[in-house]
C-alpha positions as semicolon CSV with decimal commas, in nm:
position;residue;x (nm);y (nm);z (nm)
1;M;-2,160;-1,895;2,435
2;K;-2,307;-1,638;2,199
3;N;-2,071;-1,478;1,948
4;M;-2,109;-1,100;1,944
5;T;-1,988;-1,068;1,584
6;P;-2,016;-1,308;1,288
7;W;-1,713;-1,486;1,147
8;W;-1,721;-1,286;0,825
9;I;-1,649;-0,973;1,031
10;R;-1,401;-1,124;1,278
11;I;-1,167;-1,278;1,018
12;P;-1,125;-0,966;0,796
13;L;-1,099;-0,743;1,104
14;V;-0,817;-0,943;1,264
15;F;-0,645;-0,992;0,927
16;F;-0,639;-0,620;0,847
17;I;-0,520;-0,537;1,198
18;V;-0,222;-0,770;1,142
19;F;-0,173;-0,625;0,794
20;G;-0,176;-0,268;0,928
21;L;0,073;-0,348;1,205
22;M;0,314;-0,504;0,955
23;E;0,290;-0,204;0,722
24;Y;0,352;0,027;1,018
25;F;0,654;-0,152;1,166
26;I;0,825;-0,278;0,846
27;D;1,023;-0,012;0,660
28;S;0,962;-0,087;0,293
29;G;1,010;0,260;0,143
30;D;0,751;0,373;-0,110
31;Q;0,626;0,020;-0,176
32;P;0,387;-0,181;0,043
33;A;0,571;-0,428;0,265
34;F;0,408;-0,733;0,102
35;I;0,540;-0,621;-0,239
36;A;0,888;-0,517;-0,125
37;Y;0,932;-0,837;0,079
38;P;0,757;-1,146;-0,067
39;I;0,806;-1,327;0,265
40;V;0,559;-1,079;0,419
41;L;0,297;-1,182;0,164
42;G;0,360;-1,545;0,255
43;F;0,319;-1,462;0,623
44;L;-0,011;-1,280;0,557
45;V;-0,145;-1,579;0,365
46;L;-0,042;-1,801;0,656
47;V;-0,221;-1,570;0,903
48;L;-0,537;-1,582;0,690
49;L;-0,527;-1,962;0,674
50;I;-0,475;-1,981;1,053
51;L;-0,774;-1,749;1,113
52;I;-0,998;-1,958;0,886
53;A;-0,875;-2,282;1,045
54;S;-0,936;-2,140;1,393
55;E;-1,295;-2,052;1,306
56;V;-1,353;-2,400;1,162
57;I;-1,203;-2,566;1,471
58;V;-1,405;-2,350;1,711
59;R;-1,726;-2,423;1,519
60;S;-1,647;-2,795;1,524
61;I;-1,584;-2,792;1,900
62;E;-1,907;-2,598;1,959
63;N;-2,098;-2,851;1,748
64;V;-1,951;-3,148;1,939
65;M;-2,028;-2,984;2,275
66;F;-2,380;-2,900;2,155
67;Q;-2,447;-3,264;2,069
68;T;-2,355;-3,368;2,425
69;L;-2,613;-3,134;2,583
70;P;-2,953;-3,259;2,700
71;E;-3,256;-3,152;2,496
72;E;-3,357;-2,879;2,741
73;A;-3,010;-2,729;2,735
74;K;-3,004;-2,751;2,354
75;Q;-3,326;-2,551;2,330
76;K;-3,192;-2,286;2,570
77;Y;-2,863;-2,265;2,374
78;L;-3,049;-2,222;2,045
79;Q;-3,267;-1,947;2,193
80;D;-2,964;-1,759;2,327
81;D;-2,777;-1,807;2,001
82;T;-3,057;-1,652;1,795
83;K;-3,081;-1,341;2,013
84;K;-2,963;-1,033;1,831
85;F;-2,702;-0,808;1,985
86;E;-2,863;-0,491;2,114
87;W;-2,659;-0,179;2,184
88;K;-2,869;-0,045;2,469
89;W;-2,644;0,250;2,553
90;G;-2,640;0,360;2,191
91;K;-3,017;0,337;2,166
92;R;-3,058;0,548;2,479
93;V;-2,821;0,815;2,346
94;Y;-2,999;0,814;2,009
95;A;-3,340;0,854;2,174
96;K;-3,209;1,137;2,392
97;L;-3,058;1,324;2,097
98;L;-3,373;1,273;1,890
99;G;-3,593;1,405;2,171
100;S;-3,916;1,260;2,033
101;K;-4,179;1,093;2,246
102;P;-4,254;0,721;2,212
103;M;-4,556;0,637;1,999
104;E;-4,757;0,531;2,301
105;E;-4,715;0,882;2,449
106;E;-4,784;1,084;2,134
107;H;-5,144;1,149;2,242
108;E;-5,001;1,398;2,493
109;I;-4,864;1,628;2,224
110;I;-5,134;1,606;1,957
111;L;-5,253;1,953;1,848
112;D;-5,614;2,042;1,781
113;H;-5,550;2,080;1,409
114;N;-5,712;1,820;1,194
115;Y;-5,672;1,819;0,818
116;D;-5,877;1,542;0,660
117;G;-5,786;1,309;0,944
118;I;-5,420;1,416;0,951
119;Q;-5,316;1,543;1,293
120;E;-5,006;1,739;1,393
121;L;-4,766;1,662;1,679
122;D;-4,617;1,941;1,887
123;N;-4,267;1,791;1,900
124;N;-3,981;1,989;2,045
125;L;-3,675;2,060;1,834
126;P;-3,431;1,767;1,846
127;P;-3,166;1,832;2,115
128;W;-2,883;1,761;1,869
129;W;-3,012;2,043;1,645
130;V;-3,041;2,281;1,942
131;Y;-2,686;2,194;2,056
132;L;-2,550;2,264;1,708
133;F;-2,740;2,593;1,695
134;Y;-2,587;2,711;2,025
135;A;-2,245;2,585;1,918
136;G;-2,278;2,790;1,597
137;I;-2,357;3,101;1,798
138;I;-2,055;3,047;2,025
139;F;-1,831;2,987;1,722
140;G;-1,959;3,305;1,557
141;V;-1,890;3,515;1,867
142;V;-1,537;3,375;1,903
143;Y;-1,468;3,424;1,530
144;L;-1,597;3,782;1,540
145;A;-1,383;3,868;1,842
146;R;-1,070;3,700;1,710
147;F;-1,065;3,827;1,352
148;H;-1,265;4,152;1,361
149;V;-1,202;4,285;1,711
150;F;-0,849;4,167;1,791
151;N;-0,742;4,157;1,421
152;D;-0,581;3,814;1,414
153;Y;-0,423;3,683;1,091
154;D;-0,617;3,718;0,765
155;Q;-0,645;3,485;0,467
156;A;-0,351;3,643;0,285
157;L;-0,117;3,591;0,581
158;E;-0,246;3,237;0,633
159;Y;-0,177;3,161;0,266
160;E;0,177;3,298;0,287
161;Q;0,246;3,095;0,602
162;D;0,114;2,776;0,440
163;V;0,322;2,834;0,126
164;A;0,638;2,895;0,334
165;A;0,574;2,582;0,539
166;A;0,514;2,381;0,220
167;K;0,842;2,503;0,068
168;I;1,031;2,395;0,381
169;E;0,866;2,052;0,365
170;I;0,953;2,021;-0,005
171;E;1,318;2,107;0,060
172;E;1,333;1,855;0,346
173;Y;1,177;1,591;0,123
174;K;1,423;1,661;-0,158
175;K;1,712;1,591;0,079
176;T;1,602;1,230;0,114
177;A;1,442;1,180;-0,228
178;K;1,720;1,080;-0,466
179;G;1,486;1,087;-0,763
180;L;1,424;1,463;-0,724
181;V;1,790;1,559;-0,735
182;D;1,906;1,846;-0,958
183;V;2,230;2,030;-1,022
184;N;2,185;2,242;-0,710
185;T;2,110;1,958;-0,468
186;V;2,313;1,671;-0,613
187;E;2,570;1,513;-0,384
188;V;2,820;1,233;-0,431
189;L;2,648;0,897;-0,383
190;T;2,859;0,651;-0,188
191;D;2,623;0,355;-0,145
192;A;2,754;0,042;-0,316
193;A;2,419;-0,005;-0,492
194;D;2,434;0,347;-0,642
195;I;2,795;0,304;-0,757
196;K;2,710;-0,031;-0,911
197;A;2,413;0,122;-1,094
198;G;2,632;0,411;-1,214
199;K;2,893;0,168;-1,340
200;K;2,632;-0,024;-1,537
201;I;2,508;0,298;-1,700
202;Y;2,866;0,402;-1,776
203;E;2,949;0,067;-1,938
204;T;2,631;0,086;-2,145
205;S;2,636;0,449;-2,257
206;C;2,978;0,605;-2,196
207;V;3,246;0,351;-2,292
208;A;3,221;0,434;-2,664
209;C;3,382;0,774;-2,600
210;H;3,562;0,735;-2,267
211;I;3,680;0,368;-2,280
212;I;3,591;0,110;-2,019
213;D;3,859;0,222;-1,771
214;G;3,794;0,595;-1,823
215;G;4,123;0,656;-2,004
216;G;3,952;0,847;-2,283
217;G;3,904;0,797;-2,654
218;I;3,686;1,033;-2,851
219;G;3,602;1,185;-2,516
220;P;3,852;1,315;-2,258
221;N;4,040;1,119;-1,994
222;L;3,828;1,086;-1,680
223;T;4,105;0,963;-1,452
224;D;4,328;1,270;-1,436
225;E;4,274;1,604;-1,265
226;Y;4,209;1,796;-1,586
227;W;3,852;1,891;-1,677
228;L;3,706;2,072;-1,974
229;L;3,390;2,185;-1,797
230;G;3,490;2,153;-1,435
231;G;3,512;1,862;-1,198
232;G;3,322;1,777;-0,883
233;I;2,980;1,621;-0,857
234;K;2,784;1,932;-0,956
235;N;2,986;2,006;-1,269
236;V;2,994;1,643;-1,380
237;F;2,621;1,606;-1,318
238;N;2,553;1,925;-1,516
239;T;2,777;1,813;-1,804
240;I;2,598;1,478;-1,823
241;S;2,260;1,653;-1,811
242;E;2,325;1,940;-2,052
243;G;2,596;1,788;-2,271
244;G;2,948;1,904;-2,353
245;R;3,080;2,195;-2,555
246;D;2,861;2,314;-2,843
247;G;2,932;2,132;-3,167
248;K;3,207;1,906;-3,036
249;G;3,102;1,773;-2,700
250;M;2,883;1,486;-2,595
251;V;2,506;1,502;-2,624
252;A;2,277;1,601;-2,337
253;W;2,151;1,297;-2,146
254;K;1,877;1,469;-1,946
255;Q;1,606;1,338;-2,182
256;I;1,745;0,984;-2,164
257;L;1,863;0,934;-1,807
258;K;1,655;1,010;-1,501
259;P;1,797;1,251;-1,239
260;L;1,893;0,964;-1,009
261;E;2,065;0,779;-1,293
262;R;2,265;1,091;-1,381
263;A;2,369;1,127;-1,017
264;Q;2,471;0,760;-1,008
265;V;2,685;0,772;-1,321
266;A;2,839;1,105;-1,213
267;S;2,932;0,951;-0,878
268;Y;3,084;0,651;-1,054
269;V;3,286;0,876;-1,287
270;L;3,438;1,045;-0,982
271;T;3,555;0,706;-0,851
272;L;3,777;0,683;-1,161
273;Q;3,982;0,979;-1,044
274;G;4,339;0,876;-0,965
275;T;4,312;0,532;-1,125
276;T;4,560;0,417;-1,391
277;P;4,400;0,339;-1,728
278;A;4,569;0,114;-1,983
279;S;4,610;0,388;-2,248
280;P;4,545;0,728;-2,092
281;K;4,464;1,012;-2,327
282;E;4,664;1,335;-2,300
283;P;4,527;1,592;-2,053
284;Q;4,257;1,826;-2,181
285;G;4,121;2,135;-2,017
286;D;4,242;2,279;-1,688
287;I;4,328;2,142;-1,349
288;W;4,016;2,165;-1,136
289;K;4,021;2,207;-0,763
290;P;3,710;2,236;-0,546
291;E;3,636;2,576;-0,401
292;P;3,712;2,594;-0,027
293;T;3,408;2,574;0,196
294;E;3,350;2,754;0,522
295;E;3,436;2,435;0,709
296;S;3,769;2,391;0,528
297;K;3,883;2,755;0,572
């Protein structure tokens, strides 16, 4: 049996098909699946080893079967095996698109011109060139009618439509991209992983002023309903980002913490509301209540 493609094409082709299917069906976020899940990398290595082993086994079986053939059959097998694959349909299409005559028929189209032994052939234009020429004419007529006769959209309108569509896509992306959050789009994070990350940031950067349980020290009590700069996720996020009151509040953390980290620590701070610290500081600021939304009215 003659192989249509060599092994060095078959193995990479099958391997990358498997690789592509895994990347398509495995949800690994922004990272490739084989990086996000090391077991996937192990599976891909196993697939590659199986493909190589399969080729070796098939070659070994072919060699054993070849040795059992009589000499006449061996010669026939070797002749068939050395035949090159020929894409006959592709060659016919290529010859048709090229439109040139075979060399043995060129004497039919030789012109009378003779320049120092150099003769000229009266070849027709290649059909592919002629087809493109006619297609260009049809395109030009349609374009002229659409944009200059019927006054369809112009470049300025197309630009405005593309910009509007891009803005909608950006806003949709921001809804699912935690790292692009800002004071206008921030929402309370409730995932355990986010709260845990926020707690770690709080215990690293905030306990010096607010105490480990949020009861307050240099900074205000975070467990009561009183707030100096407003409560709620947006106000807390903004306070963490921009800092507290001028001259006597905490520093701005926007140059130190990423937007997602600020959202995580703000969400963790809100979980301290209503808890009972060991030594709560006296209330500071005003009682803050969220503004009623349309749904709550």
